Backbone as a chain_set.jsonl record, in Angstrom:
{"seq": "MKIPIALAVVIVFGLLRFLRVNLLIWAGAWWVGTYVLLRFGFTAPIPSSVINLYMGIVSLAILAYVSSSGERRDEVSRPLVRFMTEKRYTPLLAATVVAIPVLAAASAYMRMNVPVEPPLFSRTVHPASPADIMVHDKRIDLEAGENPFRHLETSDPQEFRKHVENGRRVYYQNCVFCHGDDLAANGMFAHGLDPIPTNLHDTIPQLRETFLMWRISKGGPGLPDEGGPWDTAMPAL", "coords": {"N": [[87.31, 91.921, 99.903], [88.026, 92.965, 96.567], [86.087, 92.17, 94.195], [86.187, 92.484, 91.272], [89.13, 93.454, 90.75], [90.469, 90.915, 91.412], [89.027, 88.838, 89.988], [90.096, 90.007, 87.555], [92.883, 89.201, 87.621], [92.71, 86.899, 87.809], [91.772, 86.097, 85.465], [93.737, 86.934, 83.385], [95.69, 84.942, 84.277], [94.75, 82.65, 83.938], [94.976, 83.188, 80.656], [97.581, 83.276, 80.481], [97.999, 80.863, 80.951], [96.822, 79.391, 78.866], [97.732, 80.382, 77.051], [100.378, 78.758, 77.291], [102.636, 80.092, 78.52], [106.187, 80.422, 79.151], [108.346, 79.224, 82.126], [109.816, 81.674, 83.488], [108.01, 83.652, 82.772], [105.815, 82.838, 84.207], [106.484, 83.085, 86.358], [107.308, 86.004, 87.451], [104.712, 86.729, 86.382], [103.189, 85.75, 88.658], [104.554, 86.484, 90.905], [103.184, 89.766, 90.256], [100.864, 89.296, 89.942], [100.185, 88.852, 93.104], [100.832, 90.797, 94.525], [98.929, 92.833, 93.745], [96.768, 91.736, 93.877], [97.335, 92.44, 96.921], [97.963, 95.067, 97.275], [96.211, 96.3, 96.327], [93.811, 94.85, 96.009], [91.837, 94.972, 98.138], [88.749, 96.176, 100.385], [89.848, 97.416, 102.533], [92.48, 99.054, 103.257], [95.786, 97.376, 102.867], [98.874, 97.931, 105.212], [101.658, 99.143, 104.151], [103.806, 98.001, 105.332], [103.037, 95.437, 106.088], [102.058, 94.766, 103.331], [104.888, 94.859, 102.15], [106.263, 92.71, 103.32], [104.614, 90.128, 103.125], [105.302, 90.128, 100.507], [108.277, 89.54, 100.36], [107.68, 87.247, 100.727], [106.864, 85.472, 99.464], [108.309, 86.463, 97.329], [110.535, 85.014, 97.762], [109.251, 82.285, 98.356], [109.235, 81.967, 95.341], [111.44, 82.018, 93.95], [112.69, 79.604, 95.119], [110.734, 77.543, 93.914], [111.673, 78.247, 91.62], [114.089, 77.437, 91.098], [114.47, 74.862, 92.158], [115.062, 72.545, 90.415], [117.145, 70.67, 87.919], [116.196, 71.601, 85.979], [113.91, 73.439, 85.586], [115.678, 75.787, 86.184], [117.251, 76.263, 83.723], [115.014, 76.489, 82.415], [114.233, 79.163, 83.229], [116.782, 80.558, 82.712], [117.674, 80.64, 80.15], [115.972, 82.346, 78.571], [116.767, 84.965, 79.835], [119.971, 85.047, 79.551], [119.703, 85.096, 76.697], [118.59, 87.32, 76.898], [120.577, 89.323, 77.66], [122.556, 88.659, 75.779], [122.152, 88.797, 72.948], [122.611, 90.832, 70.362], [120.43, 92.421, 69.313], [118.485, 92.639, 71.364], [119.961, 94.496, 72.826], [119.227, 97.743, 72.765], [116.997, 97.434, 74.288], [118.32, 96.352, 76.791], [119.919, 98.117, 77.398], [118.112, 100.127, 78.04], [116.669, 99.254, 80.298], [118.756, 98.618, 82.322], [119.158, 100.924, 82.564], [116.794, 101.881, 83.806], [116.213, 100.517, 86.29], [118.208, 101.806, 88.152], [116.658, 103.88, 88.524], [114.003, 103.265, 89.148], [114.478, 102.138, 91.527], [115.598, 104.603, 92.717], [112.765, 106.066, 92.727], [111.367, 105.134, 93.707], [112.352, 104.841, 96.7], [112.005, 107.815, 97.082], [109.511, 108.238, 97.165], [108.832, 106.815, 99.391], [109.846, 108.593, 101.3], [107.826, 110.649, 101.371], [105.629, 110.706, 101.683], [102.477, 111.449, 102.708], [101.087, 112.223, 105.797], [98.464, 110.896, 106.829], [95.152, 110.259, 108.187], [93.702, 107.047, 110.191], [92.447, 104.648, 108.58], [89.63, 104.134, 109.859], [87.8, 105.778, 112.766], [88.108, 105.721, 115.606], [87.051, 105.843, 119.183], [88.296, 105.896, 122.064], [87.177, 105.669, 124.829], [84.11, 104.184, 124.334], [80.965, 105.068, 124.658], [78.699, 103.101, 126.643], [76.471, 100.74, 127.09], [72.699, 100.446, 127.812], [72.227, 98.814, 129.546], [74.013, 94.98, 129.977], [74.059, 91.48, 129.897], [75.639, 89.381, 132.2], [76.223, 86.746, 133.211], [74.385, 85.238, 132.833], [72.648, 87.407, 134.019], [70.925, 90.061, 134.04], [72.472, 93.415, 133.906], [72.045, 96.438, 135.026], [73.679, 99.332, 133.557], [73.23, 102.354, 133.976], [71.74, 102.575, 135.79], [72.56, 100.866, 137.646], [74.804, 100.072, 140.358], [77.823, 99.819, 142.709], [77.782, 96.644, 144.456], [79.178, 95.811, 145.91], [79.974, 98.219, 146.931], [78.897, 99.947, 149.731], [79.776, 98.667, 151.652], [82.417, 99.878, 152.149], [82.48, 101.643, 154.637], [80.339, 100.409, 155.921], [81.003, 97.739, 156.711], [83.778, 97.4, 157.08], [85.997, 95.348, 157.135], [85.42, 93.025, 155.728], [84.283, 94.305, 153.676], [87.216, 94.911, 152.89], [88.081, 92.269, 152.147], [87.017, 91.741, 149.952], [88.273, 93.517, 148.436], [90.649, 92.679, 148.71], [90.403, 90.113, 147.191], [89.37, 90.538, 144.169], [91.388, 91.833, 143.586], [93.399, 89.403, 143.653], [92.148, 88.149, 141.208], [92.485, 90.2, 139.142], [95.703, 89.838, 139.531], [95.869, 87.54, 138.238], [94.42, 87.256, 135.885], [94.934, 89.932, 134.306], [97.3, 91.579, 134.306], [99.417, 91.222, 133.309], [98.718, 92.862, 130.963], [97.972, 95.437, 131.841], [100.081, 95.828, 134.043], [101.766, 96.15, 136.953], [100.746, 98.537, 138.272], [98.936, 99.24, 137.294], [99.46, 101.078, 134.502], [99.559, 100.604, 131.767], [101.256, 99.182, 131.241], [102.397, 96.206, 131.138], [104.293, 93.376, 130.325], [102.975, 92.173, 128.601], [102.318, 94.025, 126.879], [102.813, 96.253, 124.487], [102.533, 94.921, 122.816], [99.947, 94.492, 121.57], [97.432, 97.001, 119.717], [95.812, 98.915, 119.621], [97.994, 99.98, 122.666], [96.961, 98.916, 126.001], [94.293, 100.86, 127.75], [96.004, 103.803, 129.832], [95.037, 102.587, 132.881], [95.729, 103.707, 135.287], [95.55, 106.711, 135.413], [93.036, 107.08, 134.295], [91.326, 106.021, 135.263], [89.735, 106.966, 137.827], [88.022, 108.58, 136.904], [85.973, 107.261, 135.371], [83.105, 105.878, 135.357], [81.936, 102.957, 137.802], [80.057, 101.034, 136.852], [80.981, 101.562, 133.699], [83.151, 100.329, 133.989], [82.938, 97.995, 135.134], [81.463, 96.808, 132.601], [83.448, 96.719, 130.667], [85.151, 94.668, 131.749], [83.985, 92.974, 132.05], [82.818, 92.256, 129.239], [85.185, 92.475, 127.988], [87.245, 92.826, 124.607], [86.009, 91.882, 122.935], [83.222, 92.729, 123.202], [83.418, 95.489, 122.66], [82.131, 98.315, 120.879], [80.919, 99.312, 117.678], [82.321, 101.596, 116.978], [84.398, 101.933, 119.098], [86.158, 100.729, 117.763], [89.126, 100.09, 115.208], [90.412, 96.891, 116.544], [93.001, 95.874, 118.067], [92.914, 93.156, 120.296], [93.538, 91.26, 122.868], [91.879, 90.879, 125.12], [89.985, 89.17, 127.247], [86.1, 88.14, 126.773], [84.715, 87.531, 129.982]], "CA": [[87.651, 91.845, 98.293], [87.555, 93.79, 95.247], [86.336, 91.192, 93.016], [86.216, 93.116, 89.649], [90.504, 93.124, 90.772], [89.872, 89.464, 91.277], [88.662, 88.356, 88.716], [91.047, 90.328, 86.124], [93.737, 88.375, 88.087], [92.479, 85.106, 87.35], [91.441, 85.97, 83.58], [95.07, 86.915, 83.08], [96.203, 83.951, 84.646], [94.383, 81.8, 82.853], [95.206, 83.398, 79.823], [98.427, 82.937, 80.587], [97.886, 79.178, 80.929], [96.217, 78.862, 78.19], [99.155, 80.735, 75.791], [101.309, 77.96, 77.815], [104.08, 80.499, 78.576], [107.473, 79.971, 79.739], [108.128, 79.702, 83.731], [109.977, 83.243, 84.143], [106.764, 84.601, 82.425], [104.782, 82.67, 84.844], [107.364, 83.449, 87.511], [106.474, 87.272, 87.493], [102.914, 86.757, 86.985], [102.731, 85.182, 90.085], [104.502, 87.867, 91.59], [102.727, 91.126, 90.241], [99.223, 89.186, 90.554], [99.913, 88.947, 94.193], [101.094, 92.171, 94.467], [98.067, 94.032, 92.981], [95.502, 91.84, 95.198], [97.913, 93.047, 98.434], [98.028, 96.458, 96.973], [94.341, 97.046, 95.181], [92.285, 94.031, 95.767], [91.13, 94.495, 99.525], [88.446, 97.039, 100.645], [91.017, 97.921, 103.604], [93.989, 99.203, 102.371], [96.852, 96.676, 103.776], [99.573, 98.377, 105.518], [103.198, 99.222, 103.055], [104.846, 97.223, 105.848], [102.643, 94.273, 105.885], [102.467, 94.051, 101.995], [106.59, 94.476, 101.985], [106.651, 91.218, 104.354], [104.344, 89.564, 102.415], [106.273, 90.223, 98.919], [109.848, 89.022, 100.536], [108.45, 85.458, 101.36], [106.476, 85.233, 97.981], [110.275, 85.949, 96.427], [111.519, 83.842, 98.478], [108.735, 81.175, 97.414], [109.208, 81.785, 93.58], [113.053, 81.933, 93.702], [112.832, 78.453, 95.897], [110.227, 77.04, 93.23], [112.208, 78.437, 90.03], [115.464, 76.692, 91.96], [114.49, 74.025, 92.215], [115.696, 71.647, 89.497], [117.783, 71.771, 86.501], [115.08, 71.599, 84.508], [113.392, 74.417, 86.161], [117.183, 77.146, 86.18], [117.677, 76.287, 82.564], [114.319, 77.388, 81.634], [114.659, 80.62, 83.526], [118.088, 80.921, 82.595], [117.543, 80.656, 78.806], [115.656, 83.787, 77.806], [117.565, 85.632, 80.064], [120.931, 84.812, 79.14], [119.117, 85.569, 75.388], [118.254, 89.209, 76.761], [121.739, 90.21, 77.868], [124.116, 88.202, 75.193], [121.947, 88.97, 71.712], [122.599, 92.432, 69.812], [118.775, 92.434, 69.075], [117.776, 93.387, 72.446], [121.3, 96.21, 73.197], [118.676, 98.506, 73.143], [116.105, 97.358, 75.624], [119.239, 96.146, 77.601], [120.506, 99.74, 78.074], [116.649, 100.912, 78.921], [116.564, 97.718, 81.903], [119.772, 98.583, 82.97], [119.378, 102.714, 83.318], [115.664, 102.191, 84.915], [116.403, 99.9, 87.514], [118.369, 102.633, 89.543], [115.739, 104.746, 88.321], [112.775, 102.829, 90.097], [114.803, 102.406, 93.06], [115.6, 106.103, 93.532], [111.703, 106.613, 92.79], [110.427, 104.343, 95.081], [112.864, 105.474, 97.627], [111.833, 109.549, 97.162], [107.944, 108.525, 97.229], [108.605, 106.558, 100.703], [110.247, 109.297, 102.175], [107.422, 111.824, 101.061], [104.533, 109.854, 102.305], [101.996, 112.066, 103.447], [100.451, 112.036, 106.944], [97.081, 111.248, 106.661], [94.667, 109.797, 109.623], [93.439, 106.078, 110.193], [90.574, 104.426, 107.185], [88.539, 104.294, 110.555], [88.094, 106.267, 113.684], [88.364, 105.488, 116.657], [86.726, 106.136, 120.428], [89.144, 105.26, 123.545], [86.211, 105.045, 126.284], [83.017, 104.579, 123.786], [79.632, 104.744, 125.661], [78.373, 102.001, 127.35], [74.696, 100.654, 126.2], [72.151, 101.408, 129.063], [72.276, 97.489, 130.32], [74.04, 93.652, 129.898], [73.841, 90.308, 130.475], [76.709, 88.571, 132.229], [76.433, 85.125, 133.194], [72.623, 85.117, 132.503], [71.71, 88.378, 135.067], [70.888, 91.554, 133.451], [72.869, 94.634, 134.505], [71.664, 98.105, 134.559], [74.89, 100.053, 133.591], [72.315, 103.402, 134.004], [71.087, 103.031, 137.282], [73.601, 100.494, 138.448], [75.491, 100.183, 141.634], [78.286, 98.49, 142.96], [76.768, 95.898, 145.04], [80.017, 95.977, 147.061], [80.89, 100.083, 147.52], [78.208, 100.371, 150.198], [80.584, 98.011, 152.796], [83.476, 100.122, 152.862], [81.715, 101.863, 155.616], [79.341, 99.664, 157.03], [82.034, 96.778, 157.071], [85.511, 97.949, 156.021], [86.746, 93.843, 157.258], [84.567, 91.992, 154.926], [85.096, 95.391, 151.793], [88.706, 94.527, 152.385], [88.131, 90.864, 151.67], [86.698, 91.965, 148.275], [89.457, 94.079, 147.473], [91.857, 91.201, 148.295], [89.768, 88.918, 145.892], [89.97, 91.591, 143.454], [93.909, 91.78, 143.286], [94.008, 88.439, 143.346], [92.061, 88.644, 140.137], [93.893, 91.163, 138.827], [97.23, 89.338, 138.842], [95.46, 85.957, 137.464], [94.22, 87.865, 134.476], [95.23, 91.749, 134.014], [98.167, 92.133, 135.278], [100.24, 90.947, 131.67], [99.104, 93.654, 130.037], [97.997, 96.191, 132.253], [101.018, 96.516, 134.276], [101.784, 96.615, 138.292], [99.795, 99.961, 138.584], [97.814, 99.755, 135.806], [99.663, 102.16, 133.439], [99.403, 100.133, 130.715], [103.127, 98.971, 131.085], [102.737, 95.327, 131.378], [104.859, 92.901, 129.54], [102.337, 91.696, 126.898], [100.961, 95.872, 126.491], [103.178, 96.894, 123.19], [101.908, 93.409, 121.827], [98.697, 95.319, 121.463], [97.313, 97.542, 119.111], [96.679, 100.258, 120.728], [98.116, 99.205, 123.906], [95.808, 98.722, 126.605], [94.72, 102.593, 128.29], [96.647, 104.002, 131.108], [93.998, 103.539, 134.118], [95.775, 104.434, 136.829], [95.282, 107.832, 135.148], [91.738, 107.44, 133.68], [89.633, 105.02, 136.06], [88.881, 107.913, 138.828], [87.03, 109.779, 135.796], [84.816, 107.066, 135.045], [81.679, 105.091, 136.181], [81.968, 101.804, 138.161], [79.204, 100.627, 136.024], [81.72, 101.528, 132.759], [84.195, 99.386, 134.391], [81.786, 96.628, 134.803], [80.838, 96.27, 131.305], [84.226, 96.929, 129.639], [85.818, 93.912, 132.245], [82.847, 91.42, 131.592], [83.026, 92.243, 128.245], [86.14, 93.003, 126.721], [87.444, 93.592, 123.336], [84.983, 91.261, 122.062], [82.129, 93.59, 123.67], [83.342, 96.858, 121.966], [81.238, 99.058, 120.048], [82.308, 99.34, 115.979], [82.823, 103.182, 117.087], [85.885, 101.828, 119.741], [87.374, 99.477, 116.558], [89.944, 98.479, 115.297], [90.759, 96.762, 118.3], [93.859, 94.216, 118.16], [93.238, 93.157, 121.859], [93.765, 90.178, 123.565], [90.905, 91.019, 126.312], [88.46, 88.318, 126.625], [85.595, 88.192, 127.936], [84.987, 87.051, 131.279]], "C": [[87.37, 92.174, 97.214], [87.498, 92.724, 94.352], [85.992, 91.638, 91.556], [88.187, 92.329, 89.848], [90.783, 91.586, 90.48], [89.915, 88.973, 90.258], [89.543, 89.376, 87.808], [92.176, 89.511, 86.606], [94.077, 87.193, 87.355], [92.319, 84.847, 86.1], [93.182, 85.787, 83.144], [96.107, 85.424, 83.519], [95.881, 82.972, 83.842], [94.211, 81.841, 80.986], [97.025, 82.826, 79.322], [98.806, 81.312, 79.98], [97.833, 78.651, 79.435], [97.325, 79.021, 76.677], [100.513, 79.694, 76.021], [103.074, 78.974, 77.951], [104.637, 80.114, 79.165], [107.691, 79.905, 81.434], [108.878, 80.965, 83.928], [108.907, 84.197, 83.504], [105.653, 84.239, 83.82], [105.457, 83.209, 86.62], [106.62, 85.049, 88.127], [105.131, 87.444, 87.036], [102.779, 86.507, 87.771], [103.283, 86.458, 91.036], [103.698, 89.06, 91.296], [101.614, 90.804, 90.267], [98.853, 89.489, 91.897], [100.124, 90.329, 94.975], [99.56, 93.143, 94.228], [97.214, 93.264, 93.703], [95.97, 92.306, 96.141], [97.129, 94.047, 98.144], [96.169, 96.916, 96.205], [93.27, 95.999, 96.028], [91.522, 93.782, 97.257], [90.409, 96.075, 99.703], [89.328, 98.01, 101.311], [91.981, 97.947, 103.229], [94.659, 98.238, 103.619], [97.953, 97.803, 103.99], [100.688, 98.197, 104.57], [103.81, 97.921, 104.003], [104.329, 95.07, 105.721], [102.702, 93.238, 104.672], [104.039, 93.714, 101.764], [107.151, 92.826, 102.361], [105.856, 89.926, 103.321], [105.043, 89.045, 101.038], [107.445, 89.719, 98.839], [109.203, 87.547, 100.445], [107.572, 85.3, 99.998], [107.419, 84.911, 97.394], [110.483, 84.845, 96.29], [110.69, 82.256, 97.926], [108.826, 80.688, 96.158], [110.423, 81.433, 93.706], [113.137, 79.902, 94.315], [112.446, 77.4, 94.413], [111.168, 76.903, 91.873], [113.679, 77.203, 89.539], [115.899, 75.476, 92.055], [114.597, 72.378, 91.962], [116.633, 72.462, 88.844], [117.422, 72.163, 85.617], [114.92, 72.887, 84.478], [114.519, 75.868, 85.806], [116.884, 76.375, 85.184], [116.278, 76.815, 81.628], [113.846, 78.54, 81.679], [115.522, 80.986, 83.204], [118.119, 81.469, 81.374], [117.511, 82.075, 78.02], [116.175, 84.776, 78.611], [119.338, 85.856, 79.805], [120.683, 85.401, 77.386], [119.269, 87.232, 75.524], [119.564, 89.722, 76.556], [122.596, 89.681, 76.802], [123.464, 88.913, 73.822], [121.812, 90.645, 71.61], [121.292, 92.989, 69.804], [118.305, 92.948, 70.13], [119.047, 94.277, 73.432], [120.435, 97.335, 73.737], [118.05, 98.61, 74.333], [116.716, 96.647, 76.722], [119.248, 97.134, 78.357], [119.023, 100.114, 79.049], [116.998, 100.092, 80.225], [117.64, 98.431, 82.553], [119.976, 100.206, 83.767], [117.545, 102.864, 84.477], [115.222, 101.282, 86.055], [116.725, 100.279, 89.078], [117.443, 103.722, 89.722], [115.046, 104.631, 88.913], [113.155, 102.71, 91.047], [114.852, 103.724, 93.656], [114.001, 106.301, 93.427], [111.214, 106.201, 93.762], [111.528, 104.266, 96.619], [112.571, 106.934, 97.585], [110.604, 108.612, 97.355], [107.99, 108.121, 99.176], [109.157, 107.454, 101.614], [109.545, 110.562, 101.968], [105.726, 111.368, 100.773], [103.943, 110.673, 102.805], [101.137, 111.5, 105.054], [99.127, 111.716, 106.707], [96.259, 110.267, 108.07], [94.51, 108.333, 109.008], [92.384, 105.572, 109.34], [89.608, 104.533, 108.66], [88.877, 104.93, 112.026], [87.828, 105.443, 114.977], [88.298, 105.86, 118.425], [87.39, 105.518, 121.261], [88.282, 104.669, 124.077], [84.912, 105.472, 124.954], [81.942, 104.726, 124.668], [79.03, 103.661, 125.243], [76.988, 101.614, 126.608], [74.266, 100.485, 127.492], [72.134, 99.628, 129.874], [73.541, 95.821, 129.484], [73.629, 92.635, 130.466], [75.204, 90.174, 130.945], [75.986, 87.605, 133.22], [74.976, 85.135, 133.791], [72.173, 85.775, 133.621], [72.195, 89.211, 134.202], [71.497, 93.236, 134.566], [72.94, 95.739, 134.112], [73.022, 98.789, 134.676], [74.345, 101.641, 133.521], [72.555, 103.45, 135.509], [71.556, 102.233, 138.589], [74.107, 101.077, 139.506], [76.373, 99.542, 142.072], [78.115, 97.665, 144.351], [77.733, 96.159, 146.429], [80.362, 97.465, 148.176], [79.871, 100.265, 149.075], [78.748, 99.629, 152.009], [81.654, 98.292, 153.249], [83.075, 100.762, 154.043], [81.444, 101.527, 156.723], [80.178, 98.328, 157.378], [83.171, 96.759, 156.476], [85.972, 96.234, 156.432], [86.275, 93.372, 156.042], [84.677, 92.831, 153.255], [86.603, 94.711, 151.837], [89.166, 93.212, 151.439], [87.405, 91.092, 150.304], [87.428, 92.152, 147.805], [90.207, 93.029, 147.352], [91.573, 90.356, 146.916], [89.811, 90.109, 144.582], [91.196, 91.823, 142.78], [94.107, 90.691, 142.868], [93.235, 88.24, 141.807], [92.791, 89.282, 139.012], [95.354, 90.773, 138.253], [96.476, 88.29, 138.923], [95.537, 86.489, 136.309], [94.689, 89.087, 133.57], [96.24, 92.04, 134.146], [99.68, 92.06, 133.612], [100.27, 91.905, 131.137], [98.53, 95.26, 130.756], [98.843, 96.784, 133.094], [100.241, 96.241, 136.195], [100.088, 97.736, 138.949], [98.836, 100.436, 137.86], [97.785, 100.743, 134.529], [100.008, 101.556, 132.39], [101.076, 99.544, 130.152], [103.793, 97.075, 131.639], [103.8, 94.078, 130.432], [104.141, 92.251, 128.659], [102.085, 93.246, 126.065], [101.313, 96.076, 125.197], [102.57, 95.966, 122.164], [100.705, 94.074, 120.864], [98.705, 96.536, 120.668], [95.54, 98.427, 118.844], [96.847, 99.567, 121.917], [97.018, 99.777, 124.786], [95.873, 100.704, 127.57], [95.569, 102.551, 129.669], [95.363, 103.807, 131.884], [94.273, 103.498, 135.27], [95.772, 106.147, 136.818], [93.839, 108.33, 134.864], [90.634, 106.784, 134.814], [88.994, 105.787, 137.289], [88.165, 108.556, 137.848], [85.88, 108.531, 135.076], [84.202, 105.737, 136.37], [82.406, 103.538, 136.683], [81.053, 101.09, 137.06], [80.178, 100.28, 134.124], [82.69, 100.351, 132.759], [83.677, 97.835, 134.394], [81.52, 96.025, 133.6], [82.071, 95.973, 130.714], [85.041, 95.426, 130.293], [84.807, 92.798, 131.931], [83.069, 90.915, 130.165], [84.17, 91.896, 127.395], [86.236, 93.083, 125.874], [86.372, 92.72, 122.636], [83.875, 91.94, 122.03], [82.287, 94.771, 123.162], [82.764, 96.777, 120.925], [81.977, 99.083, 118.627], [82.907, 100.754, 116.789], [84.366, 102.572, 118.507], [86.621, 100.296, 118.853], [88.172, 100.452, 115.719], [90.522, 98.597, 116.19], [91.41, 95.642, 118.093], [93.929, 93.406, 119.626], [93.149, 92.143, 122.079], [93.071, 89.809, 125.024], [90.1, 90.209, 126.135], [87.174, 88.508, 127.434], [84.87, 87.438, 129.043], [83.414, 85.897, 131.052]], "O": [[86.352, 91.682, 96.726], [88.492, 92.294, 93.766], [85.456, 90.824, 90.805], [88.564, 91.251, 89.388], [91.261, 91.17, 89.424], [90.941, 88.681, 89.643], [89.116, 88.928, 86.744], [92.576, 88.898, 85.617], [95.007, 86.709, 86.709], [92.572, 83.774, 85.552], [93.714, 84.767, 82.707], [97.146, 85.109, 82.94], [96.693, 82.455, 83.075], [93.654, 81.033, 80.244], [97.472, 82.267, 78.321], [99.496, 80.836, 79.078], [98.54, 77.781, 78.926], [97.591, 78.263, 75.745], [101.48, 79.698, 75.259], [104.204, 78.63, 77.602], [104.16, 79.335, 79.99], [107.013, 80.75, 82.018], [108.362, 81.506, 84.906], [108.95, 85.41, 83.712], [104.894, 85.059, 84.337], [104.88, 83.56, 87.649], [105.717, 85.18, 88.953], [104.49, 88.423, 87.417], [101.805, 87.146, 88.168], [102.58, 87.205, 91.717], [103.405, 89.575, 92.375], [100.86, 91.723, 90.587], [97.818, 90.077, 92.207], [99.487, 90.7, 95.961], [99.465, 94.241, 94.775], [96.596, 94.008, 94.465], [95.067, 92.902, 96.727], [95.954, 94.154, 98.495], [95.451, 97.823, 95.784], [92.198, 96.321, 96.541], [90.838, 92.801, 97.549], [91.04, 97.076, 99.364], [89.572, 99.139, 100.883], [92.546, 96.939, 102.803], [94.336, 98.226, 104.806], [98.056, 98.63, 103.084], [100.764, 97.065, 104.092], [104.248, 96.926, 103.427], [104.93, 94.032, 105.447], [103.0, 92.048, 104.572], [104.445, 92.638, 101.324], [108.027, 92.1, 101.892], [106.484, 88.967, 102.872], [105.245, 87.892, 100.656], [107.93, 89.393, 97.756], [109.959, 86.626, 100.139], [108.285, 84.512, 99.376], [107.711, 83.801, 96.948], [110.599, 83.996, 95.406], [111.254, 81.351, 97.312], [108.633, 79.535, 95.774], [110.556, 80.221, 93.536], [113.771, 79.11, 93.618], [113.288, 76.696, 93.856], [111.381, 75.874, 91.232], [114.069, 76.582, 88.55], [117.034, 75.0, 92.059], [114.394, 71.41, 92.694], [116.969, 73.646, 88.837], [117.88, 72.822, 84.683], [115.506, 73.597, 83.661], [114.086, 76.855, 85.212], [116.086, 75.514, 85.553], [116.338, 77.354, 80.523], [113.225, 79.099, 80.775], [115.45, 82.213, 83.262], [118.505, 82.632, 81.254], [118.313, 82.683, 77.312], [116.055, 85.84, 78.003], [119.799, 86.99, 79.933], [121.556, 86.13, 76.915], [119.759, 88.073, 74.77], [119.845, 90.419, 75.58], [123.655, 90.309, 76.8], [124.249, 89.76, 73.396], [121.231, 91.444, 72.345], [121.114, 94.087, 70.332], [117.553, 93.897, 69.911], [118.889, 94.583, 74.614], [120.66, 97.868, 74.824], [118.264, 99.432, 75.224], [115.977, 96.26, 77.628], [118.839, 97.258, 79.512], [118.902, 100.296, 80.26], [117.698, 100.601, 81.101], [117.248, 98.952, 83.597], [120.52, 100.585, 84.804], [117.271, 103.594, 85.43], [114.127, 101.3, 86.617], [116.349, 99.916, 90.193], [117.355, 104.397, 90.747], [114.85, 105.607, 89.637], [112.387, 103.106, 91.923], [114.359, 104.036, 94.74], [113.747, 106.969, 94.429], [110.655, 106.855, 94.642], [111.211, 103.491, 97.521], [113.248, 107.385, 98.509], [111.082, 107.834, 98.18], [107.442, 108.798, 100.047], [108.996, 107.174, 102.802], [110.164, 111.598, 102.215], [104.941, 111.682, 99.878], [104.635, 111.122, 103.719], [100.685, 110.362, 105.175], [98.576, 112.693, 106.2], [96.982, 109.643, 108.846], [94.883, 108.072, 107.864], [91.315, 106.176, 109.423], [88.611, 105.213, 108.416], [89.985, 104.725, 112.523], [87.187, 104.394, 114.933], [89.358, 106.135, 118.987], [87.102, 104.322, 121.302], [88.22, 103.439, 124.067], [84.709, 106.635, 124.605], [82.287, 104.321, 125.778], [78.81, 103.246, 124.105], [76.568, 102.224, 125.625], [75.104, 100.366, 128.386], [71.955, 99.683, 131.091], [73.707, 95.903, 128.267], [72.898, 92.689, 131.455], [76.065, 90.746, 130.275], [75.12, 88.04, 133.979], [74.61, 85.053, 134.963], [71.401, 85.165, 134.36], [73.312, 89.28, 133.691], [71.009, 93.807, 135.541], [73.605, 96.171, 133.17], [73.537, 98.855, 135.793], [75.154, 102.335, 132.905], [73.314, 104.139, 136.191], [71.34, 102.437, 139.784], [74.008, 102.282, 139.741], [76.084, 98.347, 142.016], [78.4, 98.291, 145.371], [77.366, 96.526, 147.545], [80.722, 97.685, 149.332], [80.504, 101.105, 149.716], [78.303, 99.933, 153.116], [82.189, 97.726, 154.202], [83.611, 100.052, 154.895], [81.784, 101.827, 157.868], [79.922, 97.859, 158.487], [83.469, 96.141, 155.453], [86.549, 95.889, 155.401], [87.155, 93.412, 155.182], [84.972, 92.354, 152.16], [87.052, 94.065, 150.89], [90.008, 93.058, 150.555], [87.424, 90.072, 149.615], [87.776, 91.497, 146.822], [90.481, 92.455, 146.298], [92.294, 90.077, 145.959], [90.992, 90.254, 144.268], [91.675, 91.938, 141.652], [94.822, 90.54, 141.877], [94.159, 88.158, 140.998], [93.548, 88.783, 138.179], [95.958, 91.083, 137.226], [96.374, 87.998, 140.114], [96.54, 86.33, 135.614], [94.763, 89.1, 132.341], [96.28, 93.27, 134.118], [100.542, 92.86, 133.248], [101.337, 92.307, 130.675], [98.742, 96.247, 130.052], [98.77, 98.006, 133.218], [99.084, 96.171, 136.61], [99.059, 97.629, 139.616], [98.179, 101.473, 137.761], [96.85, 101.118, 133.821], [101.024, 102.053, 131.904], [101.698, 99.546, 129.09], [104.851, 96.717, 132.157], [103.73, 94.595, 129.317], [104.795, 91.661, 127.799], [101.742, 93.42, 124.895], [100.344, 96.137, 124.439], [102.219, 96.207, 121.009], [100.684, 94.085, 119.633], [99.717, 97.236, 120.722], [94.59, 98.363, 118.065], [96.068, 98.683, 122.274], [96.325, 100.76, 124.525], [96.823, 101.431, 127.863], [95.758, 101.571, 130.39], [94.507, 104.676, 131.721], [93.504, 103.32, 136.215], [95.932, 106.822, 137.834], [93.422, 109.473, 135.052], [89.46, 107.072, 135.045], [87.924, 105.406, 137.764], [87.469, 109.396, 138.418], [85.012, 108.93, 134.3], [84.534, 105.155, 137.403], [83.306, 103.036, 136.009], [81.757, 100.451, 136.278], [80.101, 99.228, 133.49], [82.961, 99.61, 131.815], [84.035, 96.847, 133.753], [81.353, 94.808, 133.52], [82.04, 94.899, 130.114], [85.657, 94.856, 129.392], [85.198, 91.704, 131.524], [83.363, 89.772, 129.815], [84.156, 91.217, 126.369], [85.189, 93.594, 125.476], [85.952, 93.176, 121.573], [83.299, 91.943, 120.943], [81.222, 95.385, 123.112], [82.676, 95.832, 120.141], [83.181, 98.936, 118.418], [84.085, 100.738, 117.146], [85.37, 103.281, 118.437], [87.269, 99.313, 119.214], [87.776, 101.612, 115.606], [91.05, 99.567, 116.735], [90.848, 94.558, 117.941], [95.038, 93.057, 120.031], [92.377, 91.672, 121.244], [93.405, 88.929, 125.819], [89.403, 90.206, 125.121], [87.173, 88.959, 128.579], [84.347, 86.429, 128.569], [83.074, 85.133, 131.955]]}, "num_chains": 1, "name": "protein.A"}
């Protein structure tokens, strides 16, 4: 969080509290303060869709609060009624009536002309694996290591088939929900992740078995910095 911006918002709230402003100004201050914090108060920018979602929730919460009693409703409505009925506010009222549609049109225009920009963080789909990893208190050499069951494919095909079937069982217990039946990233939960899982059906022949050992054993938490940001549910074994 950007401390100067958060501190400025707190100071403004403290000043309004000291001045004992009415509820209408307080409601506006809370709305604006929340928007400023969400829009400018964080180092990593928050997507506009998320800001809109939170501001919608904040708007409903403020509306529920100011309308929760007759006293609060009167405190909010009195200055609004004076603003709309007293002649001394007529020029300001006219300016407000013109400004509202103009601002709405300007907002729509800006949304339609947002430039396409790269993401804040770069991401490598297949980051380089470390030299070795610890799995269940055992050190695995990823550079010189090899699949301990691969030699059974030719020396004992029946035993090798047992390991393959065991891998199939583990896959359908833990992996199929995101990676799909054919490893094509089309599981029922795939589109709930950001980004969706890699299409292993096409890429798995290009990857070392030790690389796959690393990714499966360490999951999302084991990704290096260049592999993020990654909103993944893939656990570590």
